[in-house]
LUMPAKE-545888 format. One record per residue: residue number from 1; residue in one letter; chain; x, y, z of N, C-alpha, C in turn. Coordinates in pm, whole numbers, plus 50000, padded with zeros to 5 digits. Layout:
+------+------+-------+-------+-------+-------+-------+-------+-------+-------+-------+-------+
: resi : resn : chain :  n_c1 :  n_c2 :  n_c3 : ca_c1 : ca_c2 : ca_c3 :  c_c1 :  c_c2 :  c_c3 :
+------+------+-------+-------+-------+-------+-------+-------+-------+-------+-------+-------+
:  NUM :    A :     A :     X :     Y :     Z :     X :     Y :     Z :     X :     Y :     Z :
...
+------+------+-------+-------+-------+-------+-------+-------+-------+-------+-------+-------+
***
This chain:
+------+------+-------+-------+-------+-------+-------+-------+-------+-------+-------+-------+
: resi : resn : chain :  n_c1 :  n_c2 :  n_c3 : ca_c1 : ca_c2 : ca_c3 :  c_c1 :  c_c2 :  c_c3 :
+------+------+-------+-------+-------+-------+-------+-------+-------+-------+-------+-------+
:    1 :    X :     A : 95793 : 97044 : 24746 : 95671 : 97027 : 24810 : 95760 : 96842 : 24812 :
:    2 :    X :     A : 95697 : 96821 : 24960 : 95716 : 96657 : 24960 : 95528 : 96606 : 24848 :
:    3 :    X :     A : 95498 : 96509 : 24835 : 95386 : 96421 : 24814 : 95390 : 96233 : 24944 :
:    4 :    X :     A : 95335 : 96240 : 24868 : 95294 : 96081 : 24989 : 95354 : 95944 : 24959 :
:    5 :    X :     A : 95351 : 95884 : 24970 : 95397 : 95709 : 25022 : 95382 : 95705 : 24851 :
:    6 :    X :     A : 95428 : 95524 : 24868 : 95345 : 95495 : 24741 : 95299 : 95327 : 24843 :
:    7 :    X :     A : 95162 : 95280 : 24763 : 95195 : 95151 : 24784 : 95106 : 95098 : 24651 :
:    8 :    X :     A : 95071 : 94924 : 24696 : 95109 : 94872 : 24568 : 94975 : 94739 : 24553 :
:    9 :    X :     A : 94918 : 94671 : 24451 : 94848 : 94585 : 24555 : 94918 : 94447 : 24359 :
:   10 :    X :     A : 94940 : 94335 : 24412 : 94887 : 94230 : 24260 : 94852 : 94167 : 24316 :
:   11 :    X :     A : 94776 : 94106 : 24159 : 94667 : 94023 : 24225 : 94671 : 93887 : 24039 :
:   12 :    X :     A : 94710 : 93804 : 24131 : 94785 : 93626 : 23954 : 94644 : 93646 : 23929 :
:   13 :    X :     A : 94638 : 93686 : 23788 : 94477 : 93737 : 23683 : 94425 : 93541 : 23672 :
:   14 :    X :     A : 94522 : 93527 : 23629 : 94471 : 93340 : 23634 : 94403 : 93282 : 23782 :
:   15 :    X :     A : 94511 : 93247 : 23879 : 94452 : 93183 : 24003 : 94358 : 93230 : 24067 :
:   16 :    X :     A : 94322 : 93360 : 24027 : 94221 : 93452 : 24086 : 94257 : 93525 : 24190 :
:   17 :    X :     A : 94294 : 93519 : 24241 : 94362 : 93509 : 24454 : 94522 : 93668 : 24395 :
:   18 :    X :     A : 94459 : 93685 : 24533 : 94589 : 93769 : 24573 : 94755 : 93728 : 24537 :
:   19 :    X :     A : 94857 : 93793 : 24491 : 94996 : 93694 : 24461 : 95068 : 93753 : 24578 :
:   20 :    X :     A : 95102 : 93678 : 24650 : 95184 : 93717 : 24782 : 95327 : 93662 : 24815 :
:   21 :    X :     A : 95380 : 93745 : 24837 : 95569 : 93691 : 24843 : 95620 : 93744 : 24739 :
:   22 :    X :     A : 95561 : 93832 : 24666 : 95655 : 93876 : 24567 : 95716 : 94038 : 24634 :
:   23 :    X :     A : 95895 : 93997 : 24618 : 95956 : 94104 : 24657 : 95961 : 94219 : 24515 :
:   24 :    X :     A : 95959 : 94332 : 24614 : 95932 : 94525 : 24541 : 96001 : 94579 : 24565 :
:   25 :    X :     A : 96037 : 94607 : 24463 : 96179 : 94748 : 24502 : 96163 : 94874 : 24426 :
:   26 :    X :     A : 96143 : 94931 : 24513 : 96110 : 95163 : 24508 : 96208 : 95205 : 24440 :
:   27 :    X :     A : 96241 : 95233 : 24345 : 96360 : 95277 : 24281 : 96316 : 95475 : 24257 :
:   28 :    X :     A : 96410 : 95570 : 24290 : 96353 : 95654 : 24199 : 96498 : 95644 : 24131 :
:   29 :    X :     A : 96479 : 95796 : 23955 : 96613 : 95767 : 23917 : 96655 : 95941 : 23951 :
:   30 :    X :     A : 96823 : 95835 : 23931 : 96867 : 96007 : 23947 : 97027 : 96005 : 23796 :
:   31 :    X :     A : 97055 : 96082 : 23900 : 97183 : 96143 : 23764 : 97256 : 96023 : 23786 :
:   32 :    X :     A : 97227 : 95879 : 23850 : 97293 : 95861 : 23832 : 97268 : 95673 : 23848 :
:   33 :    X :     A : 97136 : 95634 : 23753 : 97042 : 95575 : 23762 : 96938 : 95589 : 23792 :
:   34 :    X :     A : 96953 : 95440 : 23852 : 96752 : 95437 : 23964 : 96868 : 95371 : 24070 :
:   35 :    X :     A : 96825 : 95460 : 24156 : 96857 : 95446 : 24319 : 96770 : 95399 : 24357 :
:   36 :    X :     A : 96734 : 95272 : 24484 : 96666 : 95180 : 24572 : 96602 : 95320 : 24707 :
:   37 :    X :     A : 96487 : 95278 : 24695 : 96451 : 95417 : 24803 : 96356 : 95339 : 24875 :
:   38 :    X :     A : 96322 : 95170 : 24841 : 96261 : 95116 : 25021 : 96262 : 94957 : 24899 :
:   39 :    X :     A : 96239 : 94909 : 24953 : 96144 : 94711 : 24952 : 96088 : 94656 : 25031 :
:   40 :    X :     A : 96010 : 94580 : 24971 : 95911 : 94525 : 25025 : 95826 : 94393 : 25023 :
:   41 :    X :     A : 95760 : 94304 : 25060 : 95677 : 94171 : 25006 : 95605 : 94157 : 25022 :
:   42 :    X :     A : 95536 : 94128 : 24907 : 95366 : 94147 : 24942 : 95311 : 94045 : 25009 :
:   43 :    X :     A : 95204 : 94069 : 25088 : 95165 : 94008 : 25251 : 95060 : 93887 : 25163 :
:   44 :    X :     A : 95000 : 93825 : 25217 : 94843 : 93744 : 25174 : 94805 : 93763 : 25169 :
:   45 :    X :     A : 94734 : 93948 : 25125 : 94594 : 94017 : 25027 : 94719 : 94055 : 24923 :
:   46 :    X :     A : 94853 : 94040 : 24876 : 94875 : 94099 : 24759 : 94956 : 94219 : 24757 :
:   47 :    X :     A : 94945 : 94314 : 24937 : 94968 : 94379 : 24867 : 95100 : 94450 : 25015 :
:   48 :    X :     A : 95194 : 94523 : 24956 : 95245 : 94636 : 25000 : 95203 : 94750 : 25032 :
:   49 :    X :     A : 95127 : 94772 : 25215 : 95065 : 94905 : 25192 : 95207 : 95042 : 25231 :
:   50 :    X :     A : 95337 : 94967 : 25219 : 95383 : 95133 : 25222 : 95475 : 95130 : 25219 :
:   51 :    X :     A : 95475 : 95105 : 25108 : 95636 : 95119 : 25029 : 95743 : 95252 : 25033 :
:   52 :    X :     A : 95857 : 95214 : 25098 : 95942 : 95321 : 25095 : 95903 : 95439 : 25207 :
:   53 :    X :     A : 95941 : 95536 : 25188 : 95917 : 95658 : 25291 : 95816 : 95693 : 25291 :
:   54 :    X :     A : 95728 : 95785 : 25410 : 95588 : 95832 : 25407 : 95618 : 95933 : 25289 :
:   55 :    X :     A : 95698 : 96046 : 25276 : 95666 : 96129 : 25103 : 95775 : 96141 : 25076 :
:   56 :    X :     A : 95734 : 96099 : 24898 : 95863 : 96128 : 24806 : 95885 : 96284 : 24815 :
:   57 :    X :     A : 96018 : 96261 : 24773 : 95986 : 96432 : 24618 : 95919 : 96406 : 24516 :
:   58 :    X :     A : 95908 : 96505 : 24471 : 95846 : 96503 : 24288 : 95986 : 96375 : 24237 :
:   59 :    X :     A : 95969 : 96364 : 24138 : 96068 : 96290 : 24087 : 96004 : 96183 : 23978 :
:   60 :    X :     A : 96102 : 96082 : 23866 : 96056 : 95905 : 23823 : 96069 : 95829 : 23982 :
:   61 :    X :     A : 96032 : 95748 : 23932 : 95989 : 95668 : 24046 : 96036 : 95515 : 23995 :
:   62 :    X :     A : 96045 : 95429 : 23987 : 95998 : 95266 : 23931 : 95972 : 95166 : 24050 :
:   63 :    X :     A : 95889 : 95050 : 24013 : 95841 : 95008 : 24080 : 95869 : 94899 : 24034 :
:   64 :    X :     A : 95969 : 94758 : 24060 : 96026 : 94696 : 23981 : 95959 : 94567 : 24158 :
:   65 :    X :     A : 95859 : 94404 : 24020 : 95863 : 94324 : 24034 : 95930 : 94206 : 24060 :
:   66 :    X :     A : 95935 : 94120 : 24153 : 96010 : 94004 : 24161 : 95937 : 93904 : 24093 :
:   67 :    X :     A : 95846 : 93899 : 23957 : 95814 : 93821 : 23963 : 95850 : 93626 : 23885 :
:   68 :    X :     A : 95938 : 93646 : 23850 : 95989 : 93494 : 23837 : 96008 : 93416 : 23915 :
:   69 :    X :     A : 95997 : 93457 : 24065 : 96084 : 93421 : 24195 : 95951 : 93360 : 24211 :
:   70 :    X :     A : 95832 : 93435 : 24161 : 95686 : 93388 : 24238 : 95620 : 93368 : 24186 :
:   71 :    X :     A : 95664 : 93257 : 24058 : 95621 : 93191 : 23945 : 95687 : 93022 : 23947 :
:   72 :    X :     A : 95834 : 93118 : 24015 : 95936 : 92943 : 24019 : 95820 : 92853 : 24129 :
:   73 :    X :     A : 95822 : 92979 : 24198 : 95787 : 92934 : 24358 : 95631 : 92770 : 24340 :
:   74 :    X :     A : 95568 : 92827 : 24194 : 95414 : 92748 : 24178 : 95470 : 92705 : 24086 :
:   75 :    X :     A : 95607 : 92674 : 24009 : 95643 : 92562 : 23927 : 95550 : 92614 : 23781 :
:   76 :    X :     A : 95580 : 92734 : 23770 : 95497 : 92763 : 23599 : 95564 : 92841 : 23560 :
:   77 :    X :     A : 95573 : 92785 : 23466 : 95631 : 92912 : 23351 : 95645 : 93073 : 23274 :
:   78 :    X :     A : 95800 : 93110 : 23306 : 95634 : 93258 : 23251 : 95763 : 93319 : 23151 :
:   79 :    X :     A : 95752 : 93417 : 23100 : 95758 : 93513 : 23034 : 95824 : 93612 : 23064 :
:   80 :    X :     A : 95796 : 93647 : 23212 : 95852 : 93812 : 23213 : 95892 : 93727 : 23424 :
:   81 :    X :     A : 96063 : 93776 : 23388 : 96087 : 93720 : 23583 : 96075 : 93852 : 23650 :
:   82 :    X :     A : 96097 : 93965 : 23522 : 96038 : 94062 : 23656 : 95924 : 94201 : 23566 :
:   83 :    X :     A : 95889 : 94260 : 23668 : 95797 : 94354 : 23588 : 95849 : 94444 : 23658 :
:   84 :    X :     A : 95846 : 94617 : 23547 : 95891 : 94735 : 23535 : 95836 : 94842 : 23560 :
:   85 :    X :     A : 95728 : 94874 : 23592 : 95702 : 94965 : 23605 : 95746 : 95136 : 23661 :
:   86 :    X :     A : 95743 : 95220 : 23559 : 95778 : 95377 : 23599 : 95675 : 95433 : 23561 :
:   87 :    X :     A : 95732 : 95582 : 23703 : 95559 : 95669 : 23705 : 95687 : 95807 : 23756 :
:   88 :    X :     A : 95576 : 95840 : 23754 : 95623 : 96034 : 23771 : 95544 : 96046 : 23919 :
:   89 :    X :     A : 95618 : 96121 : 23956 : 95550 : 96154 : 24163 : 95611 : 96332 : 24115 :
:   90 :    X :     A : 95400 : 96331 : 24149 : 95448 : 96537 : 24083 : 95323 : 96584 : 24233 :
:   91 :    X :     A : 95222 : 96576 : 24275 : 95168 : 96569 : 24347 : 95175 : 96575 : 24507 :
:   92 :    X :     A : 95081 : 96612 : 24525 : 95044 : 96559 : 24688 : 94939 : 96410 : 24705 :
:   93 :    X :     A : 94984 : 96392 : 24617 : 94871 : 96247 : 24599 : 94954 : 96167 : 24682 :
:   94 :    X :     A : 94904 : 96002 : 24708 : 94858 : 95884 : 24728 : 94946 : 95812 : 24592 :
:   95 :    X :     A : 95036 : 95758 : 24614 : 94965 : 95665 : 24427 : 94970 : 95512 : 24516 :
:   96 :    X :     A : 94971 : 95458 : 24407 : 94924 : 95333 : 24401 : 94903 : 95304 : 24287 :
:   97 :    X :     A : 95035 : 95140 : 24319 : 95050 : 95100 : 24156 : 95007 : 94935 : 24189 :
:   98 :    X :     A : 94944 : 94935 : 24138 : 94876 : 94785 : 24157 : 94921 : 94653 : 23993 :
:   99 :    X :     A : 94909 : 94563 : 23984 : 94944 : 94525 : 23883 : 94867 : 94370 : 23879 :
:  100 :    X :     A : 94797 : 94370 : 23763 : 94735 : 94314 : 23732 : 94817 : 94145 : 23658 :
:  101 :    X :     A : 94856 : 94010 : 23768 : 94986 : 93942 : 23664 : 94901 : 93827 : 23624 :
:  102 :    X :     A : 95011 : 93747 : 23502 : 94944 : 93664 : 23436 : 95173 : 93589 : 23415 :
:  103 :    X :     A : 95171 : 93409 : 23357 : 95218 : 93423 : 23342 : 95326 : 93417 : 23194 :
:  104 :    X :     A : 95220 : 93540 : 23161 : 95290 : 93623 : 22925 : 95198 : 93733 : 22951 :
:  105 :    X :     A : 95175 : 93777 : 23077 : 95114 : 93941 : 23054 : 95105 : 93969 : 23200 :
:  106 :    X :     A : 95067 : 94081 : 23133 : 95052 : 94163 : 23255 : 94996 : 94310 : 23252 :
:  107 :    X :     A : 94984 : 94450 : 23304 : 94896 : 94487 : 23298 : 94924 : 94569 : 23444 :
:  108 :    X :     A : 94853 : 94734 : 23417 : 94847 : 94814 : 23556 : 94797 : 94925 : 23511 :
:  109 :    X :     A : 94781 : 95007 : 23601 : 94681 : 95109 : 23583 : 94690 : 95242 : 23720 :
:  110 :    X :     A : 94728 : 95315 : 23728 : 94667 : 95402 : 23814 : 94574 : 95407 : 23922 :
:  111 :    X :     A : 94607 : 95333 : 24036 : 94514 : 95387 : 24115 : 94482 : 95405 : 24235 :
:  112 :    X :     A : 94357 : 95393 : 24321 : 94300 : 95521 : 24431 : 94344 : 95425 : 24570 :
+------+------+-------+-------+-------+-------+-------+-------+-------+-------+-------+-------+
***
């Protein structure tokens, strides 16, 4: 069975704006560890609208956000230089993995 692609949206919860220019990597867990599948950069709206192949095999995936570079460009100290979110692809759904970001906290949820 094949499933849908992954999208993401990053919002800077402190500034109240989209977090543009964040490097995002999608990886799949394999026998040798995490294997990169695709990379992207958040756009002016904080989105990566098409991360990876059009369709993904079932398995465990990880989205990694390079948040340290984002905050460094703004001269804002941060506790989290990167955020890694693992999730499981199981069905024929669209997988949207949003990130609400601040220098000392973050949250995520299963988006639509």
